[in-house]
N, C-alpha and C positions, 0 to 999 in steps of 0.2 A: 502496500496498499504505500500509494507516495503523498505528500501532505504539500502542500502550498501556502506562499503566502500573498494575501493584497495589503494594499495601501490606500485609501484614499485620501488624499493633498488635498485640503482644500483653505481656502484664504479665512475659513471663521474656524472650521475643527479636522482632524486630523478622524479616519478611521482605521482600523488594524483587525482584521481577522485572521482566522489559520483555518485551513478544508483541506478537509480529503479530497479524493481525486473527483469525488461526487459533489460536491459545492458544498459539504455539508458543513456548513462553519462549526467549529470545535472550539472557537475563541474569539473576543467581543473585546474591543477594549476603542475609547474612541476618548479626546480633551485637545480641548482649545489651542487653537493655532497661533503661541507663540513668536521669541526670538526662531531661527533656524538653532543657531547648538541643542537647547532646551527642546524644541519640539524634536526634530533626529534623535536624540539621543532618548529619550520617548518608545518613539518606535521599535532603536534596537534595544532596549531595555525589553519591550513586549515579546518580544521572537528570541532576544535569546531565551525570555522564563516559558518562553512555548518549546521549546528546544529541548529544555530539560524536563519536558512531561508527556512529548507526545513518541511514541514507540520509533521512529525515525526523523531527525531535523527536518524542517520543509528542503526541497526540492528546487526552489524557483520561485519570488518575490518576482512580485505585480506592481506597478505603482501607476494610479491614476490622477494626474495633480495639475493642478489647477496652477494659470503659465501666463505669458507664453513658455515654452520648455525645448530646448533644441533636443530635438528625434532621429539626429541621425549620425548614425552608429560611429562614423569615417571624423567627426566633427569633435575639434581640440575641448568643447564643453559640450559636447553629447551629455545630457540626465540633467542639467541643467537648470532651472528658474534661469531666465534672465533677464525682460527687460517690463517684469511688473511690475504695476503699482503701490504693490502691497509692503507695506513702511521695513526697510532691514532683511526685505528674501529678494531683492533684482544681484540675476549672479551668484545663485547659492546652486553646487552639487549634490545630487539625491541622488543618481543612481554610487557614485564615487563611493561614500560610506556605507552605503545596504551592502555592494560588495564589500570593498573591506573586510566589512565585522561578518560575513556571514560564510562568501566565497564561493558561494553558488552564483546560476543567472539569477540579472536583475533587469526585467521589459517594464520602461517606460512609455508612455502616451500620455496625451492629455485627458483631463478626466472625462472632457464628452468624446473623447474617443473613447475611450476605453469602456463609457457604461455603453455605446455601440455596437460595439465588440461582446460586452454581454447582454446587451440586447437581441443579438443575432447568436449568437452562443443556448443561449436558455430563453430568451423572454420572447420582447412582443416583433421578430425580425428573424426567433427563431428555422434557419433552412434559407431564406434569404443572401442574392449574395450584393446588390444594391440598394443600400437606404441610408438612412442621416434620422441623427438625434440630435435632438436639443434641447438646453436648461436654458429656463428664465425661470428665473430668482432674483439671488442676489444678485448675480449679474446673468449675461447673454453669451453664451456660446454653442458653437455646434459641431460635431462630429458624423465621420460617413466612415461609413463600409463599401467598400465599390469593386468588383469584380471576384470579393470576396476577401478582400486588401483594406488595411484600415487608410484613408486618407490624407496623405502624405505631398512635399512639392517642395517649395523655398526649403517651410517649415510642417508648419500643421491647420487644417483651417483655422481661422478668426471668425465666421459666418456670426456671432454678435454683431460687429467691424463696420457689417456693412452701408455702404446710405440708401435712407426708406425716404419717397417722396412726406416730408412736412410742409401743410400748413399754419403759416406763423398765424393766420387770423382762427382758425377755427383752435389749435393747440397754440399758443403763446412760448410753451413752458420752453426753454434752450435746450435740454438735457444735460445731465449727471455727470457725462462721457468727461472723464482728464485728458484722454486724448483730441474724440473725435466731435463730443459735446451729443449730436442730435443723429449719431448711427443709432441702431436697432437697439443694442443695448441701453444708451440713452435716452432712449425714448422708450424704452418698455422693461426693463427691469424692475426689480421690485423697489430701488428706495427713487425709479424716476416716478413711481404710482405716489408714495409717503409723499417728494417734494412736491410736486404736481396738486394734490388733493390736500392735500395735511395728516392726512392718517396714514397706516397702514393698508396696504391694500388688503389685509385680510378681515378688517376691521367694514371695509364697504361695502354695503348692501348690496342685495343681487342687480335691484332696480338704476344701480349708480351711473350716470351718463360711463364712470372712468373705463365701465368692461366695455361695452360698445368701440371706443378708442382703445384698450386694450389689441380687440379683438382683430380691428382692423392696422397696426402695425405688426401684431404677427400675420395676418396675413398677406399683404405687401411680399414682407419678407421670403413667405412661405411661396409665392407665387414667385418669385424671381429664382430662387432654388430648382424649383418644378421645369421650371425654360430653362435652366446651366445644366443641371447635374442630373435631372430627370430620376430621381430615384421610385424604386417601385413601394418604398415604404417612410414616412413620415413618425419620427413622433415625438413629442413632445412631453420632456418632463420637467423637474425644477418645483419652487414653492409657488409663484405665480399660478403656474399649471394645476395646482389645487383648487380651484376654482374649475371644479368640472366643467359648471353651464359656459365656460369659454370655449368647448370644441363646441357645439353644436353655432354659435360665429362665426367660431374661424371654418366651418367647413362651408357653411353659404357665401362667405363674405369669397374664400377662394375663388370656387362656383364663378361668384359674380367674375372677378377679378380676368383667369384666365378667360372666360367670354368663349369658350366651344374649340380653342384653339389648339389644348391637346386634347387631342382622341380617343382616352384612355378608359376604357368602362370603369377603372379604380374609382375614376375622378367623378364621369358623366353619371356613374348610377350607384357608385358606395363607397362616398369618401367617406364615413363612418368609418369604415373602415383600413380608411390609408392615412387618416391623418388618427393616430394613436395616443393613448397615453403608454406608462415600457407596464410590460410585460411583468420585469424584476422591481416596483415600483422605485421606494426609496434606496433600495440598495443593486443599483444599476451600475453605480461606480465604483464600487467596493468588489464588487461579483464580476465586470469589467477587468479589474486589477486581477481577479483571480484568472479571467480565462487568458490574457496576454502570459498572464505567467505558465497555468499550463500548453500555449502554442510556441514560446519557450523552450522549456522542459521539453516538448516532444520533438523540438525542431534537431535540439542539440546532442 
């Protein structure tokens, strides 16, 4: 029996798990994201403690990490968090300290790419080779699996930072993104809801105008992704998407925005099965990290 370690490295908290080969979680911990030394130290301590309790040490580790990160194995900064606005975390190595501590293969990808891998392995896109995962919460990000592999290029997708149409008359809010102002994240993530309306999204009533505007911005982004990437399924996760009443609003508006141009039965006849919530719920990220570890172990 092989055992695997997974880390969901978030800007607010870290989640660490140990699983068996069937993704059964044998141990789990979570703790706040503080400074890199303290936080990574707690990750290492957790796996050291678990290695002493399971029959065999973990054979590989996977990390689903907030970013941007450098995912290119040939790069000198492979496995680093790079230009993050998270205070104190820019240019922080993640893979290196774990490799040195445990001497096992360590896989790393963005939190959203990893969540996509998890959903394709065990969740809402199981068996599919071309799909994408978006999280809309404290931040907004997207990852994808295409031709069966996580999408990489220069670095990795930064789907939360695309530009979307912004009618400043209807919505004079300037956006909160420290890099781009009113990009997709700047207009639609959780902090935008709170700043625009003066209270957290989960405290707004279902008939509040915030939700029509939120669905509009998400639908605009999805229309662009459908036209550029042509995914066979889109999975929407994150804290904002806990508001399940958003889904039918998004479904309706995506169909309207596409105007029949994309002739696919998935959109024209059953869009509720095309744009869906995560099958793994809130564990998509950490189980995606486990899936990355298993893939690396199998490939090795």
